[in-house]
TIVO-2410 file (N, C-alpha, C; in nm, 3 decimals):
# residues 89
REC num residu      c1      c2      c3 atome chaine
REC   1      M  -1.352   0.375   0.793     N      A
REC   1      M  -1.277   0.263   0.842    CA      A
REC   1      M  -1.264   0.161   0.728     C      A
REC   2      Y  -1.145   0.107   0.714     N      A
REC   2      Y  -1.119   0.005   0.612    CA      A
REC   2      Y  -1.074  -0.122   0.682     C      A
REC   3      P  -1.156  -0.227   0.678     N      A
REC   3      P  -1.124  -0.349   0.753    CA      A
REC   3      P  -1.022  -0.438   0.682     C      A
REC   4      S  -0.897  -0.395   0.684     N      A
REC   4      S  -0.792  -0.469   0.616    CA      A
REC   4      S  -0.656  -0.428   0.672     C      A
REC   5      S  -0.558  -0.504   0.633     N      A
REC   5      S  -0.420  -0.466   0.664    CA      A
REC   5      S  -0.378  -0.355   0.568     C      A
REC   6      G  -0.259  -0.303   0.588     N      A
REC   6      G  -0.207  -0.203   0.495    CA      A
REC   6      G  -0.198  -0.256   0.353     C      A
REC   7      T  -0.163  -0.384   0.339     N      A
REC   7      T  -0.154  -0.446   0.207    CA      A
REC   7      T  -0.290  -0.446   0.138     C      A
REC   8      G  -0.394  -0.472   0.213     N      A
REC   8      G  -0.529  -0.468   0.156    CA      A
REC   8      G  -0.566  -0.329   0.110     C      A
REC   9      A  -0.524  -0.228   0.184     N      A
REC   9      A  -0.550  -0.089   0.143    CA      A
REC   9      A  -0.473  -0.055   0.016     C      A
REC  10      W  -0.349  -0.103   0.005     N      A
REC  10      W  -0.272  -0.081  -0.119    CA      A
REC  10      W  -0.348  -0.137  -0.238     C      A
REC  11      E  -0.392  -0.264  -0.223     N      A
REC  11      E  -0.459  -0.330  -0.333    CA      A
REC  11      E  -0.590  -0.258  -0.368     C      A
REC  12      A  -0.665  -0.218  -0.267     N      A
REC  12      A  -0.790  -0.146  -0.292    CA      A
REC  12      A  -0.764  -0.015  -0.366     C      A
REC  13      A  -0.659   0.055  -0.328     N      A
REC  13      A  -0.625   0.182  -0.394    CA      A
REC  13      A  -0.597   0.160  -0.542     C      A
REC  14      L  -0.534   0.048  -0.576     N      A
REC  14      L  -0.502   0.018  -0.715    CA      A
REC  14      L  -0.624  -0.029  -0.794     C      A
REC  15      V  -0.691  -0.132  -0.744     N      A
REC  15      V  -0.797  -0.195  -0.824    CA      A
REC  15      V  -0.925  -0.113  -0.830     C      A
REC  16      N  -0.945  -0.020  -0.738     N      A
REC  16      N  -1.064   0.064  -0.743    CA      A
REC  16      N  -1.045   0.187  -0.829     C      A
REC  17      R  -0.924   0.212  -0.873     N      A
REC  17      R  -0.897   0.330  -0.955    CA      A
REC  17      R  -0.842   0.296  -1.094     C      A
REC  18      L  -0.775   0.181  -1.105     N      A
REC  18      L  -0.707   0.145  -1.228    CA      A
REC  18      L  -0.762   0.014  -1.285     C      A
REC  19      S  -0.722  -0.015  -1.408     N      A
REC  19      S  -0.761  -0.139  -1.474    CA      A
REC  19      S  -0.637  -0.220  -1.507     C      A
REC  20      P  -0.649  -0.354  -1.507     N      A
REC  20      P  -0.534  -0.437  -1.547    CA      A
REC  20      P  -0.480  -0.389  -1.682     C      A
REC  21      G  -0.349  -0.384  -1.692     N      A
REC  21      G  -0.284  -0.336  -1.814    CA      A
REC  21      G  -0.247  -0.189  -1.808     C      A
REC  22      D  -0.306  -0.113  -1.714     N      A
REC  22      D  -0.270   0.028  -1.700    CA      A
REC  22      D  -0.124   0.039  -1.659     C      A
REC  23      R  -0.061   0.144  -1.708     N      A
REC  23      R   0.079   0.171  -1.678    CA      A
REC  23      R   0.088   0.262  -1.557     C      A
REC  24      V   0.171   0.223  -1.459     N      A
REC  24      V   0.191   0.305  -1.340    CA      A
REC  24      V   0.340   0.330  -1.321     C      A
REC  25      L   0.370   0.444  -1.267     N      A
REC  25      L   0.508   0.484  -1.238    CA      A
REC  25      L   0.526   0.475  -1.087     C      A
REC  26      M   0.623   0.396  -1.044     N      A
REC  26      M   0.644   0.374  -0.901    CA      A
REC  26      M   0.790   0.398  -0.867     C      A
REC  27      F   0.813   0.459  -0.754     N      A
REC  27      F   0.948   0.489  -0.708    CA      A
REC  27      F   0.989   0.399  -0.594     C      A
REC  28      E   1.112   0.349  -0.603     N      A
REC  28      E   1.167   0.268  -0.495    CA      A
REC  28      E   1.202   0.360  -0.379     C      A
REC  29      T   1.133   0.340  -0.268     N      A
REC  29      T   1.158   0.423  -0.150    CA      A
REC  29      T   1.180   0.338  -0.026     C      A
REC  30      G   1.192   0.207  -0.045     N      A
REC  30      G   1.214   0.118   0.068    CA      A
REC  30      G   1.148  -0.016   0.047     C      A
REC  31      H   1.150  -0.095   0.151     N      A
REC  31      H   1.097  -0.231   0.144    CA      A
REC  31      H   0.949  -0.233   0.105     C      A
REC  32      F   0.870  -0.143   0.161     N      A
REC  32      F   0.727  -0.144   0.131    CA      A
REC  32      F   0.699  -0.109  -0.015     C      A
REC  33      S   0.782  -0.026  -0.074     N      A
REC  33      S   0.761   0.004  -0.216    CA      A
REC  33      S   0.786  -0.120  -0.302     C      A
REC  34      Q   0.880  -0.203  -0.260     N      A
REC  34      Q   0.905  -0.328  -0.332    CA      A
REC  34      Q   0.785  -0.420  -0.322     C      A
REC  35      L   0.725  -0.428  -0.204     N      A
REC  35      L   0.606  -0.511  -0.187    CA      A
REC  35      L   0.487  -0.457  -0.267     C      A
REC  36      W   0.470  -0.325  -0.268     N      A
REC  36      W   0.362  -0.264  -0.344    CA      A
REC  36      W   0.381  -0.289  -0.494     C      A
REC  37      C   0.505  -0.285  -0.539     N      A
REC  37      C   0.538  -0.313  -0.679    CA      A
REC  37      C   0.497  -0.456  -0.714     C      A
REC  38      Q   0.533  -0.551  -0.629     N      A
REC  38      Q   0.497  -0.691  -0.654    CA      A
REC  38      Q   0.346  -0.709  -0.659     C      A
REC  39      L   0.274  -0.643  -0.570     N      A
REC  39      L   0.129  -0.650  -0.567    CA      A
REC  39      L   0.069  -0.593  -0.695     C      A
REC  40      A   0.120  -0.479  -0.739     N      A
REC  40      A   0.070  -0.415  -0.861    CA      A
REC  40      A   0.094  -0.505  -0.983     C      A
REC  41      Q   0.210  -0.568  -0.989     N      A
REC  41      Q   0.239  -0.659  -1.100    CA      A
REC  41      Q   0.147  -0.781  -1.095     C      A
REC  42      K   0.122  -0.833  -0.976     N      A
REC  42      K   0.033  -0.949  -0.960    CA      A
REC  42      K  -0.108  -0.915  -1.007     C      A
REC  43      D  -0.150  -0.791  -0.985     N      A
REC  43      D  -0.284  -0.748  -1.026    CA      A
REC  43      D  -0.291  -0.707  -1.173     C      A
REC  44      G  -0.180  -0.722  -1.245     N      A
REC  44      G  -0.181  -0.701  -1.390    CA      A
REC  44      G  -0.150  -0.562  -1.439     C      A
REC  45      F  -0.091  -0.478  -1.353     N      A
REC  45      F  -0.054  -0.344  -1.396    CA      A
REC  45      F   0.086  -0.345  -1.455     C      A
REC  46      Q   0.111  -0.259  -1.551     N      A
REC  46      Q   0.244  -0.243  -1.609    CA      A
REC  46      Q   0.320  -0.144  -1.522     C      A
REC  47      V   0.412  -0.195  -1.445     N      A
REC  47      V   0.483  -0.112  -1.347    CA      A
REC  47      V   0.617  -0.068  -1.403     C      A
REC  48      E   0.638   0.062  -1.404     N      A
REC  48      E   0.768   0.120  -1.435    CA      A
REC  48      E   0.828   0.157  -1.300     C      A
REC  49      Y   0.921   0.073  -1.252     N      A
REC  49      Y   0.976   0.087  -1.117    CA      A
REC  49      Y   1.109   0.161  -1.124     C      A
REC  50      V   1.112   0.280  -1.067     N      A
REC  50      V   1.230   0.366  -1.074    CA      A
REC  50      V   1.318   0.337  -0.953     C      A
REC  51      P   1.441   0.287  -0.976     N      A
REC  51      P   1.532   0.262  -0.865    CA      A
REC  51      P   1.562   0.392  -0.790     C      A
REC  52      G   1.579   0.380  -0.660     N      A
REC  52      G   1.606   0.501  -0.583    CA      A
REC  52      G   1.682   0.473  -0.456     C      A
REC  53      S   1.691   0.575  -0.377     N      A
REC  53      S   1.760   0.570  -0.249    CA      A
REC  53      S   1.656   0.554  -0.139     C      A
REC  54      W   1.669   0.449  -0.061     N      A
REC  54      W   1.569   0.424   0.043    CA      A
REC  54      W   1.553   0.542   0.137     C      A
REC  55      P   1.658   0.595   0.195     N      A
REC  55      P   1.633   0.707   0.285    CA      A
REC  55      P   1.606   0.838   0.212     C      A
REC  56      G   1.640   0.845   0.084     N      A
REC  56      G   1.627   0.971   0.010    CA      A
REC  56      G   1.490   0.996  -0.049     C      A
REC  57      G   1.409   0.893  -0.066     N      A
REC  57      G   1.277   0.911  -0.124    CA      A
REC  57      G   1.280   0.928  -0.275     C      A
REC  58      A   1.167   0.965  -0.331     N      A
REC  58      A   1.152   0.983  -0.476    CA      A
REC  58      A   1.213   1.117  -0.518     C      A
REC  59      A   1.280   1.117  -0.632     N      A
REC  59      A   1.342   1.238  -0.684    CA      A
REC  59      A   1.241   1.315  -0.770     C      A
REC  60      A   1.212   1.438  -0.730     N      A
REC  60      A   1.115   1.520  -0.802    CA      A
REC  60      A   1.157   1.543  -0.947     C      A
REC  61      E   1.287   1.559  -0.970     N      A
REC  61      E   1.336   1.583  -1.106    CA      A
REC  61      E   1.312   1.462  -1.196     C      A
REC  62      E   1.330   1.343  -1.140     N      A
REC  62      E   1.307   1.219  -1.215    CA      A
REC  62      E   1.159   1.204  -1.248     C      A
REC  63      L   1.074   1.235  -1.153     N      A
REC  63      L   0.929   1.229  -1.176    CA      A
REC  63      L   0.890   1.325  -1.287     C      A
REC  64      E   0.937   1.447  -1.280     N      A
REC  64      E   0.905   1.547  -1.381    CA      A
REC  64      E   0.953   1.501  -1.519     C      A
REC  65      S   1.074   1.449  -1.527     N      A
REC  65      S   1.129   1.403  -1.653    CA      A
REC  65      S   1.047   1.290  -1.714     C      A
REC  66      R   1.010   1.193  -1.633     N      A
REC  66      R   0.934   1.078  -1.684    CA      A
REC  66      R   0.793   1.118  -1.727     C      A
REC  67      L   0.730   1.207  -1.652     N      A
REC  67      L   0.596   1.251  -1.691    CA      A
REC  67      L   0.602   1.337  -1.818     C      A
REC  68      N   0.702   1.420  -1.830     N      A
REC  68      N   0.716   1.502  -1.951    CA      A
REC  68      N   0.746   1.415  -2.074     C      A
REC  69      S   0.812   1.302  -2.053     N      A
REC  69      S   0.844   1.211  -2.164    CA      A
REC  69      S   0.724   1.128  -2.207     C      A
REC  70      D   0.623   1.122  -2.125     N      A
REC  70      D   0.502   1.042  -2.154    CA      A
REC  70      D   0.406   1.124  -2.239     C      A
REC  71      K   0.443   1.145  -2.364     N      A
REC  71      K   0.365   1.232  -2.454    CA      A
REC  71      K   0.225   1.178  -2.483     C      A
REC  72      S   0.207   1.047  -2.480     N      A
REC  72      S   0.075   0.990  -2.509    CA      A
REC  72      S  -0.007   0.967  -2.381     C      A
REC  73      H   0.044   1.013  -2.269     N      A
REC  73      H  -0.027   1.005  -2.139    CA      A
REC  73      H  -0.069   0.862  -2.105     C      A
REC  74      E   0.027   0.769  -2.119     N      A
REC  74      E   0.001   0.630  -2.086    CA      A
REC  74      E   0.013   0.602  -1.936     C      A
REC  75      I   0.088   0.684  -1.865     N      A
REC  75      I   0.102   0.665  -1.720    CA      A
REC  75      I  -0.029   0.709  -1.655     C      A
REC  76      K  -0.094   0.615  -1.588     N      A
REC  76      K  -0.224   0.642  -1.527    CA      A
REC  76      K  -0.215   0.678  -1.379     C      A
REC  77      A  -0.101   0.645  -1.316     N      A
REC  77      A  -0.086   0.676  -1.174    CA      A
REC  77      A   0.062   0.683  -1.138     C      A
REC  78      V   0.093   0.764  -1.039     N      A
REC  78      V   0.226   0.772  -0.981    CA      A
REC  78      V   0.213   0.722  -0.838     C      A
REC  79      L   0.293   0.622  -0.804     N      A
REC  79      L   0.284   0.559  -0.672    CA      A
REC  79      L   0.414   0.582  -0.596     C      A
REC  80      V   0.403   0.647  -0.482     N      A
REC  80      V   0.519   0.674  -0.398    CA      A
REC  80      V   0.482   0.640  -0.255     C      A
REC  81      G   0.555   0.546  -0.198     N      A
REC  81      G   0.535   0.514  -0.057    CA      A
REC  81      G   0.620   0.605   0.027     C      A
REC  82      F   0.566   0.644   0.140     N      A
REC  82      F   0.640   0.732   0.230    CA      A
REC  82      F   0.645   0.670   0.368     C      A
REC  83      T   0.762   0.658   0.423     N      A
REC  83      T   0.780   0.604   0.556    CA      A
REC  83      T   0.873   0.695   0.633     C      A
REC  84      T   0.832   0.732   0.751     N      A
REC  84      T   0.921   0.811   0.836    CA      A
REC  84      T   0.985   0.717   0.936     C      A
REC  85      R   1.104   0.750   0.973     N      A
REC  85      R   1.170   0.674   1.078    CA      A
REC  85      R   1.261   0.768   1.154     C      A
REC  86      L   1.279   0.736   1.278     N      A
REC  86      L   1.364   0.821   1.362    CA      A
REC  86      L   1.509   0.800   1.324     C      A
REC  87      Q   1.579   0.908   1.313     N      A
REC  87      Q   1.722   0.903   1.285    CA      A
REC  87      Q   1.798   0.930   1.415     C      A
REC  88      P   1.903   0.854   1.441     N      A
REC  88      P   1.980   0.878   1.564    CA      A
REC  88      P   2.047   1.015   1.560     C      A
REC  89      G   2.058   1.074   1.676     N      A
REC  89      G   2.132   1.198   1.690    CA      A
REC  89      G   2.054   1.315   1.661     C      A
***
């Protein structure tokens, strides 16, 4: 059990695994990803925020390309928020 809101869990996931200044790769997947990005920046992480399609989620090809380009392994975490929602019809 974690006695916090979802935002508190996001912050705990970041600060208990990473250090300020660490570079993270984050994908825009909706409103919550924007909030998580702001939180990560506030906590001192270098966020590489990849624009995306809210209903489409993170693009696997883009993730692969960015990780392959990181030859010095500076990216310490990949952050992807996932939200399901009912679609009409």
